[in-house]
BATORKE-614797 format. One record per residue: residue in one letter; z, x, y of N, C-alpha, C in turn; residue number from 0. Coordinates in steps of 0.02 Angstrom, whole numbers, plus 50000, padded with zeros to 5 digits. Atoms other than C-alpha are relative to their C-alpha. Layout:
A	Z	X	Y	Z	X	Y	Z	X	Y	NUM .
...
***
This chain:
M	50026	49988	50067	49621	59123	43488	50056	49992	49949	0 .
L	49953	50008	50055	49705	59094	43320	49999	50062	49956	1 .
A	49994	49948	50051	49770	59228	43203	50047	49972	49948	2 .
G	49960	50038	50048	49827	59134	43050	50023	49936	50033	3 .
N	49972	50060	49969	49943	58997	43112	50024	50011	50072	4 .
A	49975	49984	49933	49984	59084	43276	49944	50000	50050	5 .
S	50049	50003	49946	49894	59057	43440	50017	50052	50053	6 .
F	49992	49950	49948	49867	59195	43568	49948	49985	50054	7 .
E	50045	50023	49947	49794	59138	43734	49993	50049	50057	8 .
K	50000	49954	49943	49834	59279	43854	50039	50063	49982	9 .
P	49966	49937	50017	49899	59459	43858	50076	49993	49992	10 .
A	49927	50009	50003	50078	59399	43886	50023	49971	49933	11 .
D	49982	50028	50065	50072	59315	43715	50013	50055	49948	12 .
L	49984	49943	50045	50078	59487	43632	50067	50028	50019	13 .
P	49937	49966	49983	50247	59572	43618	49986	50064	50039	14 .
Q	50009	49940	49960	50271	59716	43739	50011	50064	49959	15 .
T	49988	49943	50044	50331	59831	43600	49976	49982	49930	16 .
I	50026	50013	50067	50240	59843	43433	50002	50064	49958	17 .
P	50006	49942	50044	50239	59958	43281	49927	50023	49998	18 .
L	50067	49971	50002	50090	60075	43269	49984	50025	49930	19 .
F	50023	49975	50065	49989	60113	43113	49941	50047	50015	20 .
P	50055	49953	49988	49887	60273	43146	49959	50009	49937	21 .
L	50043	49994	50058	49737	60279	43032	49931	50024	50022	22 .
M	50063	49970	49980	49587	60394	43055	49941	49960	49973	23 .
G	50062	50034	50020	49419	60303	43052	50008	49926	49992	24 .
A	49989	50072	50007	49498	60130	43048	49983	49964	50065	25 .
L	50019	50040	49941	49428	59998	43166	50017	49928	49988	26 .
L	49983	50072	49999	49508	59829	43196	49977	49973	50067	27 .
L	50024	50032	49939	49429	59712	43322	50021	49927	50000	28 .
P	49979	50070	49996	49471	59537	43385	49963	49956	49950	29 .
Q	50023	50046	50051	49449	59406	43248	49976	50034	49936	30 .
G	50019	49965	50060	49408	59541	43122	50056	49997	49948	31 .
Q	49952	50001	50056	49493	59543	42951	50003	50070	49969	32 .
M	49992	49933	50028	49564	59709	42891	50050	49999	49942	33 .
P	49954	49994	50057	49636	59724	42714	50029	50070	49998	34 .
L	49966	49935	50003	49763	59864	42694	50042	50005	49937	35 .
N	49959	49984	50059	49844	59943	42542	50057	50046	50024	36 .
I	49944	49964	49970	50017	59998	42600	50043	50030	49944	37 .
F	49960	49968	50053	50111	60126	42493	50048	50052	50027	38 .
E	49953	49952	49973	50194	60255	42606	50064	49965	50021	39 .
P	49936	50032	49984	50381	60218	42628	50006	49979	50073	40 .
R	49992	50017	49929	50372	60223	42819	49959	49939	50019	41 .
Y	50042	50057	49983	50231	60095	42822	50021	49938	49961	42 .
L	49968	50057	50033	50315	59986	42691	50056	49972	50044	43 .
A	49947	50021	49954	50462	59983	42812	49971	49965	50061	44 .
M	50033	50031	49943	50343	59942	42954	49980	49928	49984	45 .
V	50021	50067	50019	50273	59792	42860	50061	49955	49993	46 .
D	49939	50040	50006	50449	59733	42816	50025	49978	50068	47 .
A	49976	50017	49933	50498	59741	42999	49955	49949	50034	48 .
A	50047	50047	49968	50340	59652	43056	50008	49930	49971	49 .
L	49993	50065	50032	50365	59512	42930	50064	49964	50022	50 .
K	49938	50031	49976	50541	59484	42996	49994	49977	50072	51 .
G	50009	50017	49930	50473	59467	43172	49937	49960	50013	52 .
D	50061	50036	49979	50306	59418	43249	49939	50018	49958	53 .
R	50054	49980	50046	50199	59499	43111	49945	50040	50034	54 .
I	50051	49962	49962	50108	59607	43240	50004	50074	49983	55 .
I	50007	49928	50011	50048	59783	43199	49942	50025	50042	56 .
G	50053	49970	49960	49946	59896	43311	49963	50053	49961	57 .
M	50043	49949	50032	49802	59988	43227	49974	50047	50053	58 .
I	50021	49951	49951	49761	60149	43316	49979	50064	49964	59 .
Q	50023	49938	50031	49672	60313	43279	50038	50060	50027	60 .
P	49977	49936	49974	49747	60486	43290	49947	50030	50047	61 .
D	50047	49968	49954	49669	60592	43426	49962	50055	49963	62 .
Y	50040	49956	50042	49532	60671	43321	49969	50059	50038	63 .
D	50029	49945	49961	49478	60785	43466	50042	50064	49994	64 .
L	49956	49943	50007	49624	60900	43428	49993	50031	49931	65 .
E	50010	49965	50063	49598	61031	43293	50060	49993	49953	66 .
G	49947	50005	50050	49698	61004	43134	50040	49937	50002	67 .
V	49960	50061	49991	49755	60830	43183	50012	49963	49935	68 .
E	49993	50036	50063	49727	60763	43008	50058	50025	49958	69 .
S	49946	49972	50040	49861	60878	42937	50068	49996	50035	70 .
V	49938	50005	49962	49993	60842	43070	50036	49936	49980	71 .
E	49962	50058	50024	50132	60725	43012	50006	49947	50055	72 .
I	49995	50046	49944	50154	60648	43185	49946	50019	50050	73 .
P	50056	49979	49957	49982	60666	43267	50001	49964	50067	74 .
P	50010	50036	49938	49945	60626	43448	49950	49943	49989	75 .
L	50040	50060	50011	49861	60457	43466	49950	49988	50056	76 .
R	50045	50024	49949	49714	60385	43556	50038	49950	50044	77 .
K	49965	50043	49952	49760	60278	43706	49985	49926	49990	78 .
V	50019	50070	50010	49674	60118	43647	50000	49984	49926	79 .
G	50000	50025	50069	49705	60021	43487	49988	49925	50001	80 .
C	50008	50073	50005	49696	59841	43427	50059	49971	49962	81 .
A	49944	50034	50032	49840	59726	43386	49974	49949	49950	82 .
G	50018	50049	50052	49829	59624	43227	50062	49966	49974	83 .
R	49944	50037	50029	49938	59493	43145	49991	49996	49925	84 .
I	50003	50007	50072	49981	59493	42961	49990	49927	49982	85 .
V	50016	50070	50018	49899	59336	42891	50000	49991	49924	86 .
A	49995	50004	50073	49909	59378	42705	50043	50058	49976	87 .
F	49953	49950	50025	50039	59472	42605	50009	49991	49925	88 .
Q	49990	50002	50072	50057	59518	42422	50036	50062	49977	89 .
E	49967	49943	50032	50176	59629	42324	49965	50013	49933	90 .
T	50039	49983	50060	50094	59723	42181	50042	50009	49938	91 .
G	49958	49986	50058	50243	59756	42069	50009	50074	49987	92 .
D	49993	49928	50008	50219	59944	42080	50019	50034	50067	93 .
G	49974	49972	49938	50293	59967	42253	49953	49997	50059	94 .
R	50048	50004	49945	50140	59930	42359	49999	49930	50030	95 .
Y	50015	50064	49968	50100	59792	42482	49925	49996	50013	96 .
L	50068	50014	49981	49927	59718	42501	50003	49949	50057	97 .
I	49997	50045	49942	49909	59642	42674	49931	49993	50031	98 .
T	50060	50009	49960	49772	59573	42783	50020	49988	50072	99 .
L	49989	50010	49929	49773	59589	42972	49941	49962	50030	100 .
T	50051	50030	49958	49677	59474	43088	50007	50029	50070	101 .
G	49998	49969	49934	49630	59562	43249	50011	49949	50055	102 .
I	49986	50045	49943	49696	59483	43409	49968	50026	50063	103 .
A	50027	49972	49938	49658	59596	43556	50013	50075	50002	104 .
R	49990	49929	49989	49642	59776	43608	50059	50010	50048	105 .
F	49944	49983	49956	49784	59863	43698	49996	50073	50020	106 .
E	49989	49932	49978	49824	60020	43794	50072	50019	49986	107 .
V	49932	49975	50010	49974	60125	43746	50028	50019	50068	108 .
V	49967	49983	49937	50088	60128	43897	50047	50060	49989	109 .
E	49954	49946	50015	50219	60238	43816	50021	49995	49927	110 .
E	49972	50000	50067	50267	60289	43641	50075	50008	50006	111 .
L	49928	50004	49993	50451	60253	43615	50036	50042	49948	112 .
K	49956	49967	50048	50587	60356	43535	50034	49946	49959	113 .
S	49974	50053	50042	50649	60259	43387	50034	50029	49939	114 .
V	49967	49979	50062	50764	60272	43237	49963	49975	49939	115 .
T	50039	50025	50056	50635	60182	43130	49956	50055	49972	116 .
P	50045	49949	50028	50528	60285	43010	49928	49993	50024	117 .
F	50067	50010	49974	50372	60212	43091	50001	50004	50076	118 .
R	50006	49990	49928	50308	60234	43268	49997	49934	50038	119 .
L	50000	50059	49956	50335	60109	43409	49973	50019	50068	120 .
A	50025	49987	49933	50251	60094	43577	50004	49937	50043	121 .
S	50009	50055	49953	50257	59987	43731	49926	49998	50017	122 .
I	50073	50008	49992	50082	59918	43760	49984	49951	50056	123 .
S	50026	50050	49953	49978	59821	43884	49930	49979	49978	124 .
A	50067	50027	50017	49830	59708	43843	49966	49971	50062	125 .
E	50027	50030	49939	49797	59660	44025	49927	50018	50011	126 .
R	50069	49978	49990	49637	59761	44031	49951	49963	49955	127 .
Y	50042	50032	50050	49572	59665	43881	50014	49925	49995	128 .
A	49983	50071	49999	49616	59487	43933	49944	49957	49970	129 .
D	50056	50040	50027	49442	59426	43882	50002	49997	49924	130 .
D	49996	50001	50074	49482	59469	43700	50034	49937	49975	131 .
F	49962	50058	50022	49596	59318	43694	49959	49935	50002	132 .
H	50043	50060	49993	49452	59197	43730	49943	50006	49949	133 .
S	50049	49997	50053	49351	59168	43573	49930	49985	50027	134 .
G	50069	50011	49980	49164	59184	43600	49982	50027	50068	135 .
H	50015	49975	49933	49178	59268	43769	49944	50053	49998	136 .
G	50056	49953	49995	49014	59358	43811	49947	49993	49947	137 .
E	50050	50008	50054	48917	59292	43662	49929	49989	50027	138 .
N	50066	50017	49974	48774	59229	43771	49962	50061	50025	139 .
Q	50033	49939	49976	48738	59406	43833	49975	50046	49944	140 .
V	50017	49957	50057	48716	59480	43659	49929	49984	49976	141 .
D	50067	50009	50030	48540	59508	43592	50010	49994	49925	142 .
R	49984	50012	50070	48580	59429	43425	49941	50017	49954	143 .
S	50058	49987	50042	48402	59443	43359	49991	50075	49989	144 .
A	50006	49927	50009	48400	59632	43390	50054	50025	49952	145 .
L	49946	49980	50044	48567	59648	43302	49983	49984	49927	146 .
I	50017	50020	50068	48507	59552	43149	49941	50041	49973	147 .
K	50056	49959	50022	48343	59649	43144	50024	50070	49979	148 .
T	49974	49933	50016	48437	59814	43147	50039	49999	49935	149 .
L	49964	50008	50062	48551	59752	43010	49952	49997	49941	150 .
D	50050	50007	50052	48400	59703	42906	49969	50068	49984	151 .
D	50030	49934	50009	48323	59875	42934	50048	50046	49961	152 .
Y	49951	49957	50034	48484	59960	42879	50007	49981	49927	153 .
L	49994	50023	50069	48501	59854	42723	49939	50020	49958	154 .
T	50062	49983	50035	48320	59883	42676	49997	50075	49984	155 .
A	50002	49928	50008	48334	60071	42702	50048	50024	49946	156 .
N	49948	49980	50048	48488	60078	42591	49999	49958	49936	157 .
D	50009	50042	50060	48425	59954	42460	50062	49957	49987	158 .
L	49941	50043	50003	48570	59835	42497	49981	49928	50012	159 .
E	50011	50071	49988	48582	59647	42498	50056	49972	50041	160 .
A	49949	50032	49959	48678	59529	42610	49996	49925	49990	161 .
D	49997	50073	50002	48731	59348	42616	49972	49974	50067	162 .
W	50033	50017	49937	48605	59296	42748	50020	49931	50025	163 .
E	49978	50067	49978	48663	59116	42750	50065	50006	50041	164 .
S	49937	49990	49964	48837	59173	42803	49989	50037	50065	165 .
I	50014	49961	49939	48767	59297	42928	49971	49955	50054	166 .
R	50033	50044	49950	48658	59166	43013	50048	49946	50026	167 .
S	49954	50053	49978	48801	59040	43021	50060	50028	50037	168 .
A	49942	49970	49967	48929	59164	43089	49991	49999	50076	169 .
G	50001	49994	49927	48974	59159	43273	49981	50071	50020	170 .
T	50024	49934	49978	48901	59302	43373	50057	50050	50008	171 .
E	49943	49954	49992	49071	59377	43416	50025	50024	49933	172 .
V	49976	49982	50067	49128	59372	43236	49950	50048	49966	173 .
L	50052	49959	50031	48962	59448	43180	50001	50071	50028	174 .
V	49999	49934	49968	48964	59591	43306	50061	50040	49978	175 .
N	49938	49964	50015	49145	59635	43272	50005	50017	49926	176 .
A	49998	49986	50072	49131	59620	43083	49953	50057	49981	177 .
L	50047	49946	50015	48977	59731	43077	50023	50066	50028	178 .
S	49972	49938	49972	49060	59858	43191	50054	50028	49955	179 .
M	49946	49977	50043	49212	59865	43078	49974	50027	49934	180 .
M	50028	49978	50064	49105	59885	42921	49952	50058	50006	181 .
S	50050	49948	49990	48989	60014	42998	50023	50066	49971	182 .
P	49983	49939	50037	48982	60183	42909	50010	50060	50045	183 .
Y	49998	49945	49952	49011	60288	43064	50068	50033	50004	184 .
G	49940	49959	49997	49140	60420	43105	50051	49976	50050	185 .
P	49946	50020	49955	49302	60411	43204	49980	49995	50073	186 .
A	50020	50002	49929	49221	60450	43372	49958	49938	50014	187 .
E	50042	50059	49991	49091	60314	43350	50041	49935	49994	188 .
K	49957	50059	50007	49222	60189	43290	50041	49989	50064	189 .
Q	49961	50007	49938	49327	60226	43445	49955	49976	50058	190 .
M	50047	50023	49949	49173	60203	43555	49988	49925	49994	191 .
L	50010	50071	50011	49142	60033	43477	50062	49960	50021	192 .
L	49938	50033	49981	49325	59987	43502	50005	49994	50076	193 .
E	49989	49999	49928	49325	60035	43685	49941	49974	50041	194 .
A	50058	50028	49964	49157	59955	43728	50024	49950	50052	195 .
E	49978	50041	49943	49170	59864	43894	50003	49926	49983	196 .
D	50002	50070	50018	49121	59696	43822	49960	49992	49936	197 .
L	50034	50013	50064	49039	59613	43673	49928	50024	50000	198 .
K	50069	49977	49995	48863	59650	43733	49997	50076	49994	199 .
A	50000	49927	50004	48904	59834	43757	50014	50024	49929	200 .
R	49985	49981	50069	48977	59841	43582	49939	49988	49955	201 .
A	50060	50015	50040	48824	59757	43506	49945	50050	50013	202 .
D	50052	49952	49982	48706	59872	43601	50016	50069	49971	203 .
A	49981	49935	50028	48805	60025	43546	49990	50002	49925	204 .
L	50008	50004	50073	48803	59968	43365	49927	50005	49981	205 .
V	50072	49996	50013	48615	59942	43370	49975	50071	50011	206 .
A	50023	49932	49985	48588	60113	43451	50024	50049	49946	207 .
L	49974	49957	50052	48700	60201	43324	49960	49993	49936	208 .
T	50036	50013	50063	48610	60119	43179	49928	50025	50004	209 .
E	50068	49976	49992	48438	60159	43248	49997	50076	49995	210 .
V	49998	49927	50006	48486	60343	43268	50012	50021	49927	211 .
H	49984	49986	50070	48560	60343	43093	49938	49992	49956	212 .
L	50061	50012	50040	48399	60270	43020	49946	50051	50016	213 .
A	50051	49952	49980	48288	60387	43120	50013	50069	49968	214 .
R	49982	49936	50030	48382	60535	43046	50002	49996	49923	215 .
G	50003	50007	50072	48360	60468	42871	50068	49988	49969	216 .
G	49934	50015	50027	48544	60422	42854	50038	50060	49976	217 .
D	49968	49939	50026	48593	60604	42823	50047	50032	50050	218 .
D	49957	49971	49948	48700	60629	42979	50070	49972	49998	219 .
G	49934	50031	50003	48850	60527	42924	50012	49950	50055	220 .
G	49993	50049	49948	48815	60410	43067	50027	50028	50065	221 .
R	49969	49971	49940	48880	60533	43196	49948	50017	50052	222 .
L	50042	49978	49945	48806	60562	43366	50010	50075	50009	223 .
Q	49995	49927	49990	48767	60744	43403	49971	50017	50068	224 .
***
């Protein structure tokens, strides 16, 4: 698969050590595009370091199962994240960076490393997610019509519009992952979508979450109970 001008064909193409960007509720998936507004000094340093190297950053969620995790400066992390490559970069003039990550593949944290950098580093493995490197893998197993119907139901219920021409022309993998990333669900649901066994499982989970959300009148925040 391509991420900007770089090609990633197998797990070994990812560096073994990458910087981590913990962000509650954030979901990056293969081929997905994630815009980020970077302003904290430690993450400005992280972007600087990434730009000097392979431009890889690992998006990962704090472990939301632990009470008070949102207020902890160095929270424990989930074990699975997604590596992305910086494909767009802009300085704002007021000390911020605006970047865009393209998702490459999911990874497991093997070990978080002690580091003198202000940002966190980890050794990772993407071996479990080797299929992520093959664009379109598993598309034939996805019930695309059910996915689009559920999307239509959600848009109708929320009085929203969509660019249907772009939706219909999008590849199934891109569609499933983009809709998962844009979904209005909580951290637990986002992590479930991230860790789905394959593209079909992710699409099925997204449809099920949306159907539950609609059945409850959209007043549950999208969370499973």
